[in-house]
C-alpha positions as a printed Julia matrix, in Angstrom:
321×3 Matrix{Float64}:
 28.1    79.23  -20.04
 25.73   81.66  -21.73
 28.31   83.75  -23.51
 25.81   86.41  -24.57
 24.45   87.24  -21.1
 24.68   90.82  -19.86
 27.31   90.1   -17.17
 30.94   90.67  -18.17
 32.54   87.31  -18.96
 35.88   88.81  -19.97
 37.86   91.63  -18.4
 40.42   93.18  -20.75
 42.99   94.74  -18.42
 45.26   97.52  -19.7
 48.0    98.58  -17.28
 49.43  101.99  -18.1
 51.87  104.59  -16.79
 52.11  108.1   -18.26
 51.19  107.06  -21.8
 47.74  108.55  -22.25
 47.85  108.79  -26.04
 49.03  105.21  -26.48
 46.31  104.12  -24.07
 43.69  105.96  -26.11
 44.88  104.31  -29.32
 44.67  100.86  -27.74
 41.2   101.55  -26.33
 40.01  102.77  -29.72
 41.34   99.59  -31.28
 39.54   97.42  -28.72
 36.26   99.32  -28.8
 36.26   99.36  -32.6
 36.57   95.62  -33.12
 33.86   94.14  -35.38
 30.99   92.82  -33.27
 32.69   93.71  -30.0
 29.72   95.71  -28.76
 27.54   92.6   -28.61
 29.98   90.52  -26.58
 30.09   90.5   -22.75
 33.4    92.13  -21.9
 34.73   95.15  -20.04
 37.89   97.2   -20.43
 39.65   97.84  -17.12
 42.22  100.65  -17.16
 44.8   100.22  -14.38
 46.54  103.56  -13.92
 49.91  102.85  -12.33
 50.85  106.11  -10.6
 50.5   108.24  -13.74
 51.12  111.96  -13.45
 50.08  113.0   -16.95
 46.5   113.26  -18.2
 45.72  109.54  -17.94
 42.83  110.03  -15.51
 41.19  112.69  -17.69
 41.6   110.55  -20.81
 40.24  107.47  -19.03
 37.31  109.47  -17.64
 36.32  110.56  -21.14
 36.1   106.92  -22.21
 34.08  106.0   -19.13
 31.57  108.72  -19.99
 31.37  107.61  -23.62
 31.21  103.86  -22.82
 29.75  103.56  -19.3
 28.95   99.86  -19.73
 32.33   98.94  -21.15
 35.13  100.97  -19.55
 36.2   101.1   -15.9
 39.21  102.65  -14.14
 41.28  101.83  -11.06
 44.35  103.57   -9.67
 47.4   101.68   -8.37
 49.67  104.11   -6.49
 52.72  101.84   -6.1
 54.86  101.77   -9.26
 55.44   98.36  -10.82
 53.88   96.29  -13.58
 53.32   93.21  -11.41
 51.5    95.3    -8.81
 49.31   96.78  -11.55
 48.41   93.36  -12.9
 47.57   92.11   -9.43
 45.34   95.16   -8.95
 43.6    94.25  -12.2
 43.01   90.7   -10.99
 41.45   91.98   -7.76
 39.22   94.5    -9.55
 38.15   92.41  -12.55
 34.52   91.36  -12.88
 35.04   88.77  -15.6
 35.41   85.04  -15.18
 38.41   85.43  -17.51
 41.03   88.18  -17.58
 42.94   89.22  -20.7
 46.04   91.35  -20.35
 47.04   93.58  -23.23
 49.61   96.36  -23.23
 48.79  100.03  -23.65
 50.79  100.14  -26.9
 49.01   97.49  -28.99
 46.45   97.42  -31.75
 44.15   94.42  -31.78
 43.59   92.37  -34.9
 40.0    92.24  -36.18
 39.38   88.65  -35.01
 40.87   89.05  -31.52
 37.61   89.2   -29.55
 35.93   86.4   -31.52
 38.99   84.15  -31.13
 39.2    84.71  -27.36
 35.51   84.08  -26.69
 35.49   81.03  -28.98
 38.48   79.57  -27.13
 36.99   80.17  -23.69
 33.87   78.27  -24.82
 35.56   75.47  -26.8
 38.21   74.51  -24.21
 36.75   74.82  -20.69
 39.57   72.67  -19.33
 42.28   75.1   -20.54
 43.42   77.6   -17.94
 45.29   80.07  -20.12
 45.63   81.21  -23.72
 48.08   83.39  -25.58
 47.74   85.02  -28.97
 50.01   85.92  -31.83
 52.06   89.11  -31.42
 53.41   90.97  -34.43
 55.77   93.94  -33.91
 54.73   97.1   -35.76
 57.84   99.24  -36.18
 57.23  102.99  -36.25
 60.37  103.63  -38.29
 62.51  101.65  -40.71
 63.57   98.27  -39.35
 67.39   98.21  -38.86
 69.36   95.78  -40.99
 71.01   94.3   -37.88
 67.65   93.31  -36.38
 67.66   89.58  -37.12
 64.74   87.22  -36.55
 66.34   85.82  -33.42
 66.16   89.23  -31.73
 62.46   89.83  -32.36
 61.44   88.14  -29.11
 62.7    91.23  -27.28
 59.75   93.07  -28.88
 57.23   90.44  -27.79
 57.06   88.67  -31.14
 55.2    85.34  -31.04
 54.22   83.32  -34.11
 53.74   79.57  -33.69
 51.95   79.21  -37.0
 48.36   79.28  -38.2
 46.97   76.43  -36.08
 45.93   76.26  -32.45
 48.64   74.43  -30.51
 49.96   74.02  -27.0
 52.72   76.09  -25.43
 55.36   73.84  -23.9
 57.17   75.55  -21.05
 59.57   77.41  -21.16
 57.52   78.6   -24.16
 54.7    80.81  -22.94
 52.57   83.8   -23.99
 53.9    87.32  -23.6
 52.29   89.92  -21.39
 50.92   92.06  -24.19
 48.49   89.29  -25.21
 47.59   86.66  -22.61
 44.24   85.44  -21.3
 43.61   83.62  -18.02
 40.61   82.03  -16.41
 40.17   83.77  -13.1
 40.35   80.47  -11.21
 44.01   80.11  -12.24
 45.09   82.75   -9.76
 43.35   80.91   -6.92
 45.42   77.82   -7.78
 48.89   79.24   -8.4
 48.79   82.8    -7.05
 49.26   86.12   -8.8
 52.28   87.92  -10.3
 55.41   88.15   -8.15
 56.22   91.74   -7.21
 59.9    90.72   -7.0
 59.84   90.58  -10.8
 58.52   92.85  -13.54
 59.1    96.42  -14.68
 59.54   99.21  -12.16
 60.72  102.79  -12.77
 64.34  102.79  -13.92
 64.46   99.01  -14.36
 63.9    96.61  -17.26
 63.49   93.66  -14.91
 61.17   91.04  -16.39
 60.33   87.31  -15.95
 57.17   87.93  -13.91
 55.31   86.14  -16.71
 57.87   83.32  -16.86
 57.5    82.82  -13.11
 53.73   82.6   -13.34
 53.83   80.18  -16.28
 56.45   78.11  -14.46
 53.96   77.67  -11.61
 51.23   76.82  -14.11
 53.45   74.18  -15.69
 54.27   72.74  -12.26
 50.53   72.52  -11.57
 49.92   70.74  -14.89
 47.76   73.55  -16.3
 47.64   73.63  -20.13
 48.28   76.83  -22.1
 47.06   77.18  -25.7
 48.25   79.38  -28.55
 45.5    81.18  -30.51
 46.72   82.38  -33.92
 43.55   84.4   -34.58
 43.94   86.37  -31.33
 46.44   88.71  -32.96
 47.79   91.96  -31.58
 50.2    94.4   -33.22
 52.83   95.67  -30.77
 53.95   99.23  -31.47
 57.74   99.66  -31.38
 58.95  103.28  -31.24
 62.21  104.45  -32.8
 63.84  104.74  -29.35
 63.68  100.95  -29.01
 65.2   100.27  -32.41
 68.78  101.02  -31.42
 71.49   98.48  -30.71
 72.1   100.11  -27.31
 68.47   99.55  -26.26
 68.51   95.93  -27.41
 71.78   95.19  -25.59
 70.48   96.88  -22.42
 67.26   94.86  -22.65
 69.23   91.61  -22.92
 71.45   92.64  -20.02
 68.32   93.07  -17.91
 67.07   89.73  -19.15
 70.18   88.2   -17.63
 69.52   90.07  -14.38
 65.93   88.81  -14.48
 67.07   85.24  -15.08
 69.24   85.41  -11.96
 66.3    86.53   -9.81
 64.02   83.9   -11.34
 66.5    81.07  -10.77
 67.01   82.06   -7.17
 63.25   82.07   -6.63
 62.63   78.59   -8.07
 65.92   76.89   -7.07
 67.67   78.84   -4.28
 71.43   78.49   -3.93
 73.71   79.49   -1.03
 75.57   82.79   -1.23
 78.96   81.21   -1.78
 77.7    79.3    -4.82
 76.01   82.42   -6.18
 79.18   84.47   -5.78
 81.3    81.84   -7.5
 78.88   81.37  -10.4
 78.36   85.12  -10.81
 82.04   86.05  -10.76
 82.96   83.19  -13.08
 80.16   84.07  -15.48
 81.16   87.73  -15.78
 84.9    87.16  -16.09
 84.53   84.31  -18.56
 82.15   86.29  -20.78
 84.42   89.33  -20.84
 87.53   87.2   -21.19
 86.28   85.62  -24.4
 86.64   88.84  -26.37
 89.12   90.96  -24.39
 92.17   89.57  -26.24
 95.26   90.02  -24.02
 94.42   93.17  -22.06
 91.82   94.08  -19.44
 91.69   97.7   -20.56
 88.02   98.82  -20.2
 88.29  100.99  -23.31
 89.75   98.12  -25.31
 87.08   95.68  -24.07
 84.29   98.12  -24.93
 85.72   98.73  -28.4
 85.97   95.0   -29.11
 82.47   94.45  -27.74
 80.95   97.11  -30.03
 82.59   95.49  -33.05
 80.54   92.32  -32.52
 77.24   91.75  -34.35
 74.29   92.96  -32.27
 72.96   89.44  -31.69
 76.34   88.44  -30.24
 76.47   91.58  -28.07
 73.03   90.56  -26.8
 74.26   87.08  -25.88
 77.22   88.46  -23.96
 75.02   91.08  -22.28
 72.66   88.32  -21.07
 75.53   86.34  -19.6
 77.03   89.4   -17.92
 73.63   90.43  -16.57
 73.1    86.93  -15.18
 76.47   87.01  -13.46
 75.93   90.45  -11.98
 72.48   89.4   -10.81
 73.98   86.39   -9.03
 76.66   88.55   -7.41
 74.0    91.01   -6.22
 72.06   88.15   -4.62
 75.24   86.84   -3.0
 75.9    90.16   -1.26
 72.27   90.68   -0.32
 71.12   93.11   -3.04
 68.07   92.55   -5.28
């Protein structure tokens, strides 16, 4: 592969919804990388049903960088749909997905191109992700909770992800041929308006693992993930873990379907057992909530995941998604 030819070898896809300023900051970070102008890549903005000034902001970048920036509109809300639109529109032989709220480390481009050249047999790569908090980090935010902000750090050496380990969506790179082998992102999973449903990445990497496709970690492909103050509350973290449980229920039913009776039994048992562990002797909702809020945040998160999983199983059992 002649990595310095004029054809785009890498499409950097940025899916966005009503966050024009964050998008601009991420584009500036990408376009300002050292040596990036000489490398064959394109930035593809996927506007997912935005109603703010995203089109105008994107158009200004297309005028300023006509050979580097393109735009497509996806009218149906949903992150998975946006990513699939990016796959269909990309011109590169590899597609990198970054979020619209990241800054790229100075060696990101060089690390990605070097990896694509050095390991032609590897189908997917993921880089390091470091949260960048936009206000003081709360004392209760322990290391074990950082994954909820996309944090990935497997050290300073290239190594292999072993499923269920996998890259996060704010920093993952695929060879285009991967999607021909295992398909694209499931629209039954992933963020939609009013929902924190996730696991669309886990589902894709599950299929990659089943197909025996290797995934490598690139420590030099670093991104900084911006975390606003609104996401640094215990309520947000607990809600996010609750939705992780809901997501796990959907994922499990997709890869290992169970009959409705089994789902109902598992779901009801999971919810009642989780609540019963800290309710003491009474089922008073006020008392249960008060006892729950007295727990450390990491423990609230664990219970929220279990309750979310149970509720997700119950919803499947009665035909809701």
